[in-house]
C-alpha positions, -999 to +999 in steps of 0.1 A: -682-106-497-702-103-528-692-115-563-665-092-578-660-073-546-625-070-533-621-068-495-602-038-483-577-061-466-563-071-500-554-036-511-522-035-532-519-072-539-537-075-573-514-050-590-483-067-576-493-104-582-470-110-611-440-095-592-447-115-561-449-150-575-412-157-578-401-143-545-430-160-526-422-193-542-384-190-535-392-198-498-406-231-486-431-241-459-403-256-439-384-223-439-413-200-432-430-222-406-401-240-390-412-231-355-445-249-361-433-281-378-433-302-346-470-292-340-483-302-374-505-332-378-486-364-382-509-380-407-529-367-438-561-349-431-579-317-441-560-284-442-572-248-447-548-221-459-565-187-455-549-160-477-530-187-496-515-162-521-494-180-547-502-214-532-467-222-518-479-235-484-511-251-499-490-271-523-466-282-495-495-294-474-509-313-504-475-329-509-477-341-473-509-359-481-535-334-470-566-324-488-564-286-489-588-257-493-568-226-503-588-195-496-576-165-517-597-134-525-573-119-550-582-133-585-547-126-598-531-148-572-556-176-578-549-177-615-512-178-611-513-203-582-533-228-603-506-226-629-476-229-605-493-257-584-517-277-606-525-302-578-559-318-577-556-320-539-560-283-536-594-266-539-591-229-547-619-208-531-626-171-537-635-161-501-622-137-474-622-130-437-638-119-415-669-139-426-655-166-449-691-165-462-686-191-489-667-216-466-684-211-432-717-227-443-701-260-453-703-289-428-665-293-427-637-289-401-599-289-406-570-306-388-548-276-396-556-240-404-529-216-415-532-178-414-499-165-427-493-127-429-531-120-430-542-111-395-527-076-396-546-068-427-578-068-406-589-040-384-598-046-348-636-051-354-628-075-383-604-095-362-631-098-335-656-111-360-630-134-378-618-154-347-651-172-340-653-182-377-617-195-377-621-214-344-654-229-356-636-245-386-610-263-364-615-300-357-609-313-322-572-314-317-568-291-348-539-267-351-541-230-360-509-212-370-510-174-372-483-150-381-483-112-378-461-086-395-450-055-376-432-025-390-433-002-421-463-006-442-455-011-479-471+016-502-506+008-512-511-019-485-536-018-456-520-030-423-526-025-386-505-029-356-518-060-337-509-067-301-502-103-290-524-100-259-554-091-281-550-122-303-544-145-274-576-131-257-597-137-289-584-172-293-592-181-256-626-165-257-634-188-286-622-220-270-587-223-283-557-232-262-523-214-268-495-237-278-468-214-289-460-177-286-430-163-304-426-125-304-401-101-320-390-126-346-369-117-376-381-123-410-366-153-430-349-127-452-341-099-427-354-064-433-346-034-412-375-025-389-396-056-398-404-081-370-429-109-368-451-126-341-458-163-346-486-179-327-500-214-325-533-226-310-551-259-307-588-268-303-590-291-272-598-327-282-582-358-296-564-356-329-559-387-351-523-401-350-503-420-376-477-416-403-479-390-430-477-398-467-449-381-487-434-353-467-419-335-496-424-330-533-409-356-556-383-346-581-408-344-610-433-323-591-405-300-579-392-296-615-427-286-627-429-261-599-395-245-608-404-243-644-436-226-638-420-201-614-393-193-639-421-184-664-433-158-640-398-147-631-390-139-667-392-102-675-394-091-638-372-064-625-340-081-613-339-056-584-373-066-571-372-073-534-383-106-518-413-107-496-412-105-458-418-139-443 
Protein backbone atom coordinates (compact mmCIF):
# COMPACT_ATOMS: atom_id res chain seq x y z
CA UNK A 1 0.00 0.00 0.00
CA UNK A 2 1.43 3.36 -1.02
CA UNK A 3 0.94 6.68 0.77
CA UNK A 4 -2.58 8.02 0.21
CA UNK A 5 -3.81 4.82 -1.40
CA UNK A 6 -6.95 3.29 0.10
CA UNK A 7 -7.17 -0.50 -0.21
CA UNK A 8 -10.28 -1.82 -1.93
CA UNK A 9 -11.16 -3.77 1.22
CA UNK A 10 -12.05 -0.52 3.01
CA UNK A 11 -14.71 0.58 0.50
CA UNK A 12 -17.57 2.48 2.10
CA UNK A 13 -16.06 3.10 5.53
CA UNK A 14 -14.50 6.55 5.12
CA UNK A 15 -17.82 8.15 4.20
CA UNK A 16 -19.56 6.49 7.16
CA UNK A 17 -16.89 7.04 9.82
CA UNK A 18 -18.77 9.75 11.71
CA UNK A 19 -21.97 7.73 11.83
CA UNK A 20 -20.19 4.56 12.98
CA UNK A 21 -18.31 5.93 16.00
CA UNK A 22 -21.18 5.92 18.48
CA UNK A 23 -22.69 2.50 17.58
CA UNK A 24 -19.27 0.81 17.48
CA UNK A 25 -18.35 2.30 20.85
CA UNK A 26 -21.70 1.27 22.38
CA UNK A 27 -20.42 -2.33 22.51
CA UNK A 28 -17.52 -3.59 24.64
CA UNK A 29 -14.73 -6.04 23.99
CA UNK A 30 -16.25 -8.31 26.62
CA UNK A 31 -19.55 -8.39 24.73
CA UNK A 32 -18.19 -8.79 21.23
CA UNK A 33 -15.46 -11.30 22.12
CA UNK A 34 -17.04 -13.12 25.03
CA UNK A 35 -16.32 -16.52 23.44
CA UNK A 36 -12.58 -15.74 23.43
CA UNK A 37 -12.07 -14.20 26.87
CA UNK A 38 -10.87 -17.45 28.46
CA UNK A 39 -8.18 -17.79 25.76
CA UNK A 40 -6.71 -14.31 26.12
CA UNK A 41 -3.27 -13.78 27.69
CA UNK A 42 -3.40 -13.63 31.48
CA UNK A 43 -0.69 -10.98 31.82
CA UNK A 44 0.15 -7.79 29.91
CA UNK A 45 2.06 -8.19 26.68
CA UNK A 46 1.97 -6.93 23.11
CA UNK A 47 -1.33 -6.83 21.22
CA UNK A 48 -2.14 -6.17 17.58
CA UNK A 49 -5.60 -5.06 16.44
CA UNK A 50 -5.85 -5.27 12.64
CA UNK A 51 -8.66 -3.16 11.26
CA UNK A 52 -9.02 -1.38 14.59
CA UNK A 53 -11.78 0.97 13.44
CA UNK A 54 -12.78 3.38 16.21
CA UNK A 55 -10.32 1.82 18.66
CA UNK A 56 -12.84 0.13 20.95
CA UNK A 57 -10.94 -3.15 21.25
CA UNK A 58 -7.50 -1.52 21.14
CA UNK A 59 -8.46 0.66 24.10
CA UNK A 60 -9.84 -2.30 26.03
CA UNK A 61 -6.61 -4.21 25.47
CA UNK A 62 -4.58 -1.20 26.60
CA UNK A 63 -6.76 -0.98 29.72
CA UNK A 64 -5.80 -4.61 30.45
CA UNK A 65 -2.16 -3.54 30.44
CA UNK A 66 -1.15 -4.46 26.89
CA UNK A 67 0.98 -2.34 24.59
CA UNK A 68 -1.17 -2.14 21.48
CA UNK A 69 -0.50 -1.55 17.80
CA UNK A 70 -3.79 -0.54 16.19
CA UNK A 71 -3.68 -0.98 12.42
CA UNK A 72 -6.32 1.02 10.56
CA UNK A 73 -6.07 2.11 6.91
CA UNK A 74 -9.07 4.45 7.01
CA UNK A 75 -7.80 7.91 7.99
CA UNK A 76 -11.22 9.05 9.17
CA UNK A 77 -11.36 6.20 11.69
CA UNK A 78 -7.84 6.87 12.96
CA UNK A 79 -8.56 10.55 13.52
CA UNK A 80 -11.72 9.87 15.48
CA UNK A 81 -10.21 6.98 17.40
CA UNK A 82 -7.35 9.14 18.69
CA UNK A 83 -9.92 11.56 20.11
CA UNK A 84 -12.15 8.91 21.67
CA UNK A 85 -9.22 6.86 23.03
CA UNK A 86 -6.22 9.17 23.75
CA UNK A 87 -4.20 6.35 25.33
CA UNK A 88 -0.38 6.48 25.00
CA UNK A 89 -0.29 2.67 25.17
CA UNK A 90 -1.88 2.57 21.68
CA UNK A 91 0.23 3.14 18.57
CA UNK A 92 -1.93 3.92 15.54
CA UNK A 93 -0.56 2.68 12.24
CA UNK A 94 -1.77 3.38 8.70
CA UNK A 95 -1.39 -0.07 7.18
CA UNK A 96 -3.53 -2.81 5.63
CA UNK A 97 -3.74 -6.47 4.76
CA UNK A 98 -2.76 -8.50 2.86
CA UNK A 99 0.85 -7.29 3.13
CA UNK A 100 0.88 -5.10 6.27
CA UNK A 101 3.88 -3.57 4.53
CA UNK A 102 4.63 -0.99 7.23
CA UNK A 103 4.43 -3.46 10.12
CA UNK A 104 5.78 -6.68 8.66
CA UNK A 105 9.37 -5.41 8.41
CA UNK A 106 9.56 -4.66 12.15
CA UNK A 107 11.29 -7.18 14.39
CA UNK A 108 8.24 -7.63 16.63
CA UNK A 109 5.79 -10.34 17.61
CA UNK A 110 2.50 -10.21 19.46
CA UNK A 111 0.87 -12.20 22.25
CA UNK A 112 -2.58 -11.53 20.83
CA UNK A 113 -3.69 -10.57 17.32
CA UNK A 114 -7.31 -9.59 16.74
CA UNK A 115 -8.90 -9.57 13.30
CA UNK A 116 -12.49 -8.51 13.88
CA UNK A 117 -14.87 -8.24 10.92
CA UNK A 118 -11.97 -7.84 8.48
CA UNK A 119 -11.32 -11.22 6.84
CA UNK A 120 -14.43 -11.18 4.61
CA UNK A 121 -13.32 -7.86 3.08
CA UNK A 122 -10.38 -9.68 1.42
CA UNK A 123 -10.78 -11.78 -1.70
CA UNK A 124 -9.47 -15.36 -1.86
CA UNK A 125 -6.07 -14.40 -3.28
CA UNK A 126 -5.64 -11.67 -0.66
CA UNK A 127 -6.57 -14.06 2.16
CA UNK A 128 -3.98 -16.55 0.94
CA UNK A 129 -1.32 -13.80 1.00
CA UNK A 130 -2.45 -12.38 4.32
CA UNK A 131 -2.40 -15.50 6.50
CA UNK A 132 1.40 -16.04 6.36
CA UNK A 133 1.89 -12.38 7.32
CA UNK A 134 -0.48 -12.65 10.28
CA UNK A 135 0.96 -15.98 11.45
CA UNK A 136 4.46 -14.55 11.27
CA UNK A 137 3.51 -11.80 13.71
CA UNK A 138 2.33 -14.18 16.44
CA UNK A 139 4.69 -14.95 19.31
CA UNK A 140 4.99 -18.56 20.53
CA UNK A 141 1.82 -19.30 22.44
CA UNK A 142 0.20 -16.23 20.88
CA UNK A 143 -3.52 -16.08 20.20
CA UNK A 144 -5.22 -15.08 16.95
CA UNK A 145 -8.95 -14.29 17.04
CA UNK A 146 -10.76 -13.93 13.74
CA UNK A 147 -14.43 -13.16 13.08
CA UNK A 148 -16.20 -13.41 9.74
CA UNK A 149 -19.55 -11.84 8.79
CA UNK A 150 -22.00 -13.69 6.54
CA UNK A 151 -25.11 -12.35 4.86
CA UNK A 152 -26.32 -9.26 3.05
CA UNK A 153 -23.56 -6.85 2.02
CA UNK A 154 -24.28 -3.23 3.02
CA UNK A 155 -24.43 -0.78 0.09
CA UNK A 156 -21.00 0.45 -0.95
CA UNK A 157 -19.08 -2.21 0.96
CA UNK A 158 -16.85 -4.93 -0.45
CA UNK A 159 -17.37 -8.36 1.13
CA UNK A 160 -16.93 -11.98 0.13
CA UNK A 161 -18.42 -15.20 1.41
CA UNK A 162 -15.64 -17.06 3.26
CA UNK A 163 -15.85 -20.74 4.16
CA UNK A 164 -14.59 -21.97 7.51
CA UNK A 165 -12.67 -24.85 5.93
CA UNK A 166 -10.64 -22.44 3.81
CA UNK A 167 -9.61 -20.36 6.83
CA UNK A 168 -8.77 -23.40 8.94
CA UNK A 169 -6.66 -24.75 6.09
CA UNK A 170 -4.75 -21.49 5.65
CA UNK A 171 -4.07 -21.31 9.38
CA UNK A 172 -2.82 -24.91 9.54
CA UNK A 173 -0.62 -24.43 6.48
CA UNK A 174 1.05 -21.53 8.29
CA UNK A 175 1.78 -23.38 11.51
CA UNK A 176 -1.23 -22.33 13.60
CA UNK A 177 -3.29 -24.70 15.73
CA UNK A 178 -7.06 -24.31 15.89
CA UNK A 179 -8.40 -23.63 19.38
CA UNK A 180 -12.02 -22.66 18.76
CA UNK A 181 -14.54 -22.90 15.92
CA UNK A 182 -17.96 -21.29 16.37
CA UNK A 183 -20.15 -21.18 13.29
CA UNK A 184 -23.60 -19.77 12.52
CA UNK A 185 -23.38 -17.32 15.42
CA UNK A 186 -25.88 -14.51 15.90
CA UNK A 187 -24.70 -10.92 16.02
CA UNK A 188 -24.58 -9.24 19.42
CA UNK A 189 -27.47 -7.09 18.19
CA UNK A 190 -29.44 -9.61 16.07
CA UNK A 191 -30.06 -8.77 12.42
CA UNK A 192 -32.18 -10.85 10.03
CA UNK A 193 -29.98 -12.85 7.69
CA UNK A 194 -26.68 -11.90 9.35
CA UNK A 195 -24.58 -14.63 10.96
CA UNK A 196 -20.98 -14.82 12.15
CA UNK A 197 -18.14 -17.32 12.30
CA UNK A 198 -15.74 -16.87 15.23
CA UNK A 199 -12.38 -18.63 15.13
CA UNK A 200 -9.38 -18.78 17.44
CA UNK A 201 -5.88 -20.08 16.71
CA UNK A 202 -2.60 -20.30 18.60
CA UNK A 203 1.02 -20.50 17.56
CA UNK A 204 2.50 -23.55 19.28
CA UNK A 205 4.95 -22.72 22.07
CA UNK A 206 5.01 -21.48 25.62
CA UNK A 207 3.27 -18.30 26.60
CA UNK A 208 4.18 -16.24 29.63
CA UNK A 209 1.84 -16.68 32.59
CA UNK A 210 0.89 -14.31 35.36
CA UNK A 211 -1.69 -11.83 36.50
CA UNK A 212 -2.96 -9.03 34.33
CA UNK A 213 -2.93 -5.43 35.37
CA UNK A 214 -6.24 -3.50 35.35
CA UNK A 215 -8.87 -5.59 33.60
CA UNK A 216 -11.24 -2.70 32.97
CA UNK A 217 -11.23 1.02 32.52
CA UNK A 218 -11.29 3.08 35.69
CA UNK A 219 -14.20 5.47 36.21
CA UNK A 220 -12.29 8.56 35.07
CA UNK A 221 -11.15 6.87 31.85
CA UNK A 222 -14.64 5.56 31.19
CA UNK A 223 -16.12 9.04 31.73
CA UNK A 224 -13.71 10.56 29.20
CA UNK A 225 -14.58 7.84 26.70
CA UNK A 226 -18.33 8.43 27.14
CA UNK A 227 -17.94 12.19 26.78
CA UNK A 228 -15.95 11.85 23.55
CA UNK A 229 -18.45 9.39 22.07
CA UNK A 230 -21.31 11.76 22.88
CA UNK A 231 -19.56 14.47 20.89
CA UNK A 232 -19.65 12.25 17.81
CA UNK A 233 -23.18 11.10 18.56
CA UNK A 234 -24.50 14.68 18.57
CA UNK A 235 -26.23 15.50 15.32
CA UNK A 236 -26.40 11.92 14.08
CA UNK A 237 -29.62 10.51 12.68
CA UNK A 238 -31.44 9.02 15.67
CA UNK A 239 -32.58 6.20 13.43
CA UNK A 240 -29.06 5.15 12.46
CA UNK A 241 -28.62 1.43 12.94
CA UNK A 242 -25.97 -0.15 15.16
CA UNK A 243 -23.17 -2.17 13.58
CA UNK A 244 -23.18 -5.94 13.19
CA UNK A 245 -20.82 -7.46 15.75
